[in-house]
C-alpha positions in Angstrom: 98.8 85.3 91.0 97.5 88.0 93.2 96.3 91.5 91.8 96.5 94.7 93.5 92.9 96.2 93.7 91.3 99.4 95.0 87.7 99.3 96.4 85.2 101.4 94.7 82.9 101.6 97.8 82.9 100.2 101.4 82.8 96.5 101.2 84.1 93.1 102.8 86.7 91.0 101.2 87.8 88.0 102.8 87.9 88.9 106.5 88.7 92.6 105.9 86.5 95.4 106.0 87.4 98.0 103.3 86.4 101.6 102.9 86.2 103.4 99.4 89.7 103.7 98.0 91.3 101.3 100.2 94.0 99.0 98.6 93.9 95.2 98.9 95.1 92.1 97.1 92.8 89.6 95.4 93.3 86.4 93.6 93.2 86.8 89.7 89.8 85.1 89.6 88.2 87.3 92.3 89.7 90.5 90.9 88.1 89.8 87.5 84.8 89.2 89.3 85.1 92.3 91.6 85.5 94.5 88.6 82.8 93.1 86.6 80.3 93.7 89.3 81.8 97.2 90.1 83.0 96.7 93.6 86.6 97.4 92.7 89.1 98.5 90.1 92.7 97.4 89.3 95.4 99.2 91.2 98.2 100.9 89.7 100.8 98.7 88.2 103.9 98.5 90.2 107.0 100.0 88.5 109.2 97.4 87.0 112.7 97.8 88.5 115.7 97.9 86.1 117.1 94.5 85.8 120.7 95.8 85.7 120.2 97.7 89.0 118.8 94.6 90.9 121.5 92.4 89.4 124.3 94.6 90.7 122.8 95.3 94.0 122.5 91.4 94.5 126.1 91.0 93.4 127.3 93.8 95.8 125.3 92.3 98.6 126.8 88.8 98.0 130.2 90.4 98.1 129.7 92.3 101.4 127.6 89.9 103.2 129.2 86.5 102.0 125.9 84.9 101.1 123.1 85.2 98.5 120.2 87.7 99.1 116.7 86.5 99.4 115.1 86.7 95.9 112.0 88.6 97.2 113.9 91.6 98.6 113.5 94.7 96.6 116.4 97.4 96.1 115.5 99.4 99.3 115.7 96.2 101.4 119.1 95.1 99.8 120.6 98.6 100.5 119.2 98.6 104.0 120.9 95.2 104.7 124.1 96.2 103.2 124.1 99.2 105.5 123.5 97.0 108.5 126.4 94.7 107.3 128.9 97.6 107.2 128.2 98.6 110.7 
């Protein structure tokens, strides 16, 4: 599982050069290590989307388009694809 991280100072992670306060994702193991050595901190947790809202949007998408939506799409993506299907 990947964790959202924020660099505390300039550093290199993977093949990316990061500046202080740049956001990046790291594996759970790497994230714990980076926090312990003071190179990064955990990023803000993403807000949990209401289940009822996503369930309703997926149902509406299926009705309008005629096929099931990709499970990885967020609410904005579903709304955008439904708008495209109308036009």
